[in-house]
C-alpha positions as CSV (number, residue, x, y, z in Angstrom):
1,M,1.8,87.9,-48.0
2,S,3.9,87.1,-44.9
3,A,7.6,86.1,-45.3
4,K,9.1,82.8,-44.3
5,K,12.7,82.3,-43.3
6,F,14.7,79.4,-44.6
7,V,18.3,78.3,-43.9
8,L,20.3,76.5,-46.6
9,T,23.5,74.7,-45.6
10,L,25.8,73.0,-48.0
11,A,29.3,71.4,-48.5
12,C,31.1,70.4,-51.7
13,S,34.5,70.4,-53.4
14,D,35.5,74.0,-54.0
15,R,35.2,75.4,-57.5
16,K,34.3,78.7,-59.2
17,G,30.7,79.8,-59.4
18,I,29.2,78.2,-56.3
19,V,28.2,81.4,-54.5
20,A,26.8,82.8,-57.7
21,A,24.8,79.7,-58.5
22,V,23.4,79.6,-54.9
23,G,22.5,83.3,-54.9
24,N,20.9,83.1,-58.4
25,C,18.8,80.1,-57.5
26,I,17.5,81.8,-54.3
27,A,16.7,85.0,-56.2
28,A,14.9,83.0,-58.9
29,Q,12.6,81.6,-56.3
30,S,11.7,85.1,-54.9
31,G,14.2,84.7,-52.1
32,N,16.1,87.6,-50.4
33,I,19.3,86.7,-48.6
34,M,19.5,88.1,-45.0
35,E,22.7,86.4,-43.8
36,S,25.5,84.4,-45.6
37,G,28.7,82.8,-44.6
38,Q,31.2,80.6,-46.6
39,Y,34.5,79.0,-45.9
40,V,37.0,76.9,-47.9
41,D,39.1,74.4,-45.9
42,P,42.6,74.7,-47.4
43,D,43.5,71.2,-46.2
44,N,40.9,69.4,-48.3
45,M,39.7,72.3,-50.5
46,R,36.1,71.6,-49.4
47,F,33.6,74.5,-49.6
48,F,31.1,75.2,-46.8
49,M,28.2,77.6,-46.9
50,R,25.2,78.7,-44.7
51,V,22.6,81.1,-46.2
52,C,19.6,82.5,-44.3
53,F,17.0,84.0,-46.6
54,V,13.3,85.0,-46.7
55,V,10.7,83.9,-49.2
56,D,7.1,84.7,-49.6
57,E,4.1,82.3,-49.2
58,R,4.3,81.2,-52.8
59,T,7.6,79.4,-52.1
60,T,7.3,76.2,-50.0
61,M,10.0,73.9,-48.7
62,E,9.1,71.4,-51.4
63,S,9.2,73.9,-54.2
64,F,12.5,75.3,-53.1
65,R,14.1,71.8,-52.8
66,E,12.8,71.0,-56.3
67,G,14.3,74.3,-57.6
68,F,17.6,73.9,-55.9
69,A,18.2,70.2,-56.7
70,P,19.8,70.9,-60.1
71,V,22.3,73.2,-58.5
72,G,23.1,70.7,-55.8
73,L,23.6,68.0,-58.4
74,A,25.7,70.1,-60.7
75,Y,28.2,70.9,-57.9
76,G,28.0,67.6,-56.1
77,M,26.7,69.2,-52.9
78,D,25.7,67.7,-49.6
79,W,22.9,70.2,-48.8
80,Q,19.9,70.7,-46.5
81,V,17.3,73.4,-46.3
82,Y,15.4,74.2,-43.1
83,D,12.3,76.2,-42.3
84,L,13.1,78.3,-39.2
85,D,9.4,78.3,-38.2
86,V,9.8,74.5,-37.6
87,R,11.6,74.0,-34.3
88,P,13.9,70.9,-34.0
89,R,12.4,68.2,-31.7
90,V,14.8,67.6,-28.7
91,M,15.3,64.9,-26.2
92,I,17.4,65.5,-23.0
93,L,19.2,62.7,-21.3
94,V,20.4,63.2,-17.7
95,S,21.6,61.2,-14.7
96,Q,21.9,62.7,-11.2
97,L,23.7,66.1,-11.7
98,G,21.0,68.7,-12.6
99,H,23.0,71.9,-13.3
100,C,23.0,71.6,-17.1
101,L,19.4,70.3,-17.2
102,N,18.1,73.2,-15.1
103,D,20.0,75.7,-17.2
104,L,18.6,74.3,-20.4
105,L,15.0,74.2,-19.0
106,Y,15.3,77.9,-18.0
107,R,16.7,79.0,-21.3
108,N,14.0,77.1,-23.1
109,S,11.3,78.6,-20.9
110,I,12.3,82.2,-21.8
111,G,12.6,81.4,-25.5
112,Q,16.3,81.5,-25.8
113,L,16.6,78.1,-27.4
114,P,14.5,77.6,-30.6
115,M,13.5,74.0,-29.9
116,E,10.5,71.8,-29.0
117,L,11.5,69.8,-25.9
118,V,9.7,66.5,-26.4
119,S,11.0,64.3,-23.6
120,L,13.4,63.9,-20.7
121,V,15.0,60.5,-20.3
122,S,17.1,59.4,-17.3
123,N,18.6,56.3,-15.8
124,H,17.5,57.6,-12.4
125,Q,14.2,58.9,-11.1
126,K,15.6,62.0,-9.4
127,F,14.2,64.5,-12.0
128,S,10.8,63.0,-12.6
129,R,9.0,65.6,-10.5
130,R,11.1,68.4,-12.2
131,A,9.9,67.1,-15.6
132,E,6.3,66.9,-14.3
133,H,6.5,70.5,-13.1
134,E,7.7,71.6,-16.6
135,G,5.1,69.5,-18.3
136,I,7.6,67.3,-20.1
137,P,7.1,63.6,-20.5
138,F,9.6,61.7,-18.3
139,V,11.0,58.3,-19.2
140,Y,12.8,56.3,-16.6
141,M,15.3,54.0,-18.2
142,P,17.6,52.3,-15.7
143,I,20.8,51.0,-17.1
144,T,22.8,47.9,-16.0
145,S,25.6,46.0,-17.7
146,E,23.0,43.2,-18.3
147,N,20.3,45.4,-19.9
148,K,22.3,48.2,-21.5
149,L,21.9,47.1,-25.2
150,D,18.2,46.3,-24.7
151,Q,17.6,49.7,-23.1
152,E,19.5,51.4,-26.0
153,A,17.2,49.6,-28.4
154,V,14.2,51.0,-26.5
155,M,15.8,54.5,-26.5
156,L,16.4,54.3,-30.3
157,T,12.7,53.3,-30.8
158,L,11.6,56.2,-28.7
159,V,13.9,58.6,-30.8
160,R,12.2,57.3,-34.0
161,E,8.7,57.4,-32.6
162,Q,9.1,60.9,-31.3
163,K,10.9,62.1,-34.4
164,I,13.8,63.5,-32.4
165,D,16.1,65.8,-34.3
166,L,18.7,66.4,-31.4
167,I,19.6,64.5,-28.2
168,I,21.4,66.5,-25.5
169,L,23.4,64.6,-22.9
170,A,23.0,67.0,-20.0
171,R,25.6,65.2,-17.8
172,Y,24.2,61.8,-18.7
173,M,26.7,59.5,-17.0
174,Q,26.3,56.5,-19.4
175,I,28.5,55.8,-22.3
176,L,26.5,55.2,-25.5
177,S,27.5,52.1,-27.4
178,D,29.4,52.3,-30.6
179,D,26.4,51.1,-32.6
180,L,24.1,53.7,-31.1
181,S,26.7,56.5,-31.5
182,R,27.0,55.6,-35.2
183,E,23.3,55.4,-35.7
184,L,22.8,58.9,-34.2
185,T,25.9,60.6,-35.8
186,G,25.5,64.4,-35.8
187,K,22.4,64.3,-33.6
188,V,23.9,63.9,-30.1
189,I,25.7,66.7,-28.2
190,N,27.7,65.9,-25.0
191,I,29.3,68.1,-22.4
192,H,32.3,67.3,-20.2
193,H,34.9,69.1,-18.1
194,S,38.2,70.0,-19.7
195,F,40.4,67.9,-17.4
196,L,40.3,64.9,-19.7
197,P,42.4,62.9,-20.2
198,S,44.5,64.1,-17.2
199,F,41.9,63.6,-14.4
200,K,39.6,60.7,-15.1
201,G,37.1,59.0,-12.9
202,A,35.4,60.3,-9.8
203,R,35.9,63.8,-8.3
204,P,37.9,65.3,-11.2
205,Y,37.7,68.8,-9.8
206,H,39.2,67.6,-6.5
207,Q,41.9,65.9,-8.4
208,A,42.6,69.1,-10.3
209,H,42.6,71.2,-7.1
210,K,45.2,68.8,-5.6
211,R,47.5,69.4,-8.6
212,G,47.0,73.2,-8.5
213,V,45.3,73.5,-11.9
214,K,44.7,77.2,-12.9
215,L,42.3,76.8,-15.8
216,I,38.9,75.3,-15.5
217,G,37.1,74.6,-18.8
218,A,34.4,72.6,-20.6
219,T,34.0,71.1,-24.0
220,A,30.8,70.4,-26.0
221,H,31.1,68.0,-28.9
222,Y,29.1,65.6,-31.1
223,V,29.1,62.1,-29.8
224,T,30.9,59.5,-31.9
225,A,32.1,55.9,-31.2
226,D,35.4,57.5,-30.0
227,L,34.7,58.3,-26.4
228,D,34.8,62.1,-25.8
229,E,36.7,62.6,-29.1
230,G,33.9,63.7,-31.4
231,P,33.9,66.9,-33.4
232,I,34.2,69.9,-31.0
233,I,31.5,72.5,-31.1
234,E,32.3,74.9,-28.3
235,Q,34.8,75.3,-25.5
236,N,35.5,77.9,-22.8
237,V,37.8,78.3,-19.8
238,H,37.8,80.2,-16.5
239,R,41.0,81.1,-14.7
240,V,41.4,80.4,-11.0
241,D,44.2,81.0,-8.5
242,H,45.6,79.4,-5.4
243,A,42.8,80.7,-3.2
244,A,40.1,78.6,-5.0
245,T,39.0,75.7,-3.0
246,A,37.9,72.3,-4.5
247,D,34.3,73.3,-3.9
248,D,34.9,76.7,-5.7
249,M,36.3,74.8,-8.6
250,V,33.3,72.5,-8.8
251,A,30.9,75.5,-8.8
252,I,32.9,77.3,-11.5
253,G,33.2,74.2,-13.5
254,R,29.5,73.6,-13.5
255,D,28.7,77.2,-14.5
256,T,31.2,76.8,-17.4
257,E,29.6,73.5,-18.5
258,C,26.1,75.1,-18.5
259,Q,27.3,78.1,-20.7
260,V,29.3,75.9,-23.1
261,L,26.5,73.3,-23.6
262,A,23.8,76.0,-24.1
263,K,26.0,77.8,-26.7
264,A,26.6,74.5,-28.6
265,V,22.9,73.6,-28.5
266,K,21.9,77.0,-29.8
267,L,24.4,76.8,-32.7
268,H,23.0,73.4,-33.6
269,L,19.4,74.5,-33.4
270,E,20.1,77.5,-35.7
271,H,21.8,75.2,-38.2
272,R,25.1,77.0,-37.9
273,I,27.3,73.8,-37.6
274,L,28.6,71.8,-40.6
275,L,30.7,68.7,-40.1
276,N,34.1,68.7,-41.7
277,E,35.5,65.2,-41.1
278,D,36.5,65.2,-37.5
279,R,36.1,68.9,-37.1
280,T,33.3,71.4,-37.3
281,V,32.7,74.5,-39.4
282,I,30.6,77.0,-37.5
283,F,29.0,80.1,-38.9
284,H,28.3,82.5,-36.0
């Protein structure tokens, strides 16, 4: 019989016996643990765990959930189990800057990102032919101040119809409404440069160059109603010196954004991120 690989994630108040209870339950269902990580937050004494394990064909997702449910109930766990053969369904949102989009499309094409790319949505038509070339359905959704809420309702309907598990904002230059952000909590990843809040608005890299900034970075985070303040997933920086031009900084910044966004997306797709209030626990 061929083996199947599952991932179990959980969070609960810390107490004795959790790891043993989880391990015994997996073993009782013919599971063999391949990878395990756990962490206790000393600030709130909350326990977090991610376990990757293999089972044979006799164990299904439904039977494992049924078998694990008493453990989850006994310890008051928030838990989920995932079949790694089932790839999360992904929607990408983009505006007119294509560096993050192109990077994600390439990584997806070589199998680096374990996802099923379902659709590409944009408030511009610039990437319609790119989507056609990749064989990805393209949805043109122009946004104005008058139609924003109506278009968000259409987008939410599309998310539900397509059974989207993750939305990636690949430099999508529209702010999601508070209601939509709350509706999609934990399902939307955004990327932005690290100059916020110092250099807002247009041409942030040129503003930073004018001020002699020496570190260029990017932040990937989950979207919440608090603009650009959602739980951080991944960050990175690149050092520059006085010789870097504004155009150099733009190029370095875009490369950094691509790397950080791709890393954050991969962590999410592999179910390595657990939310801890306004922060994240990440099992690499």
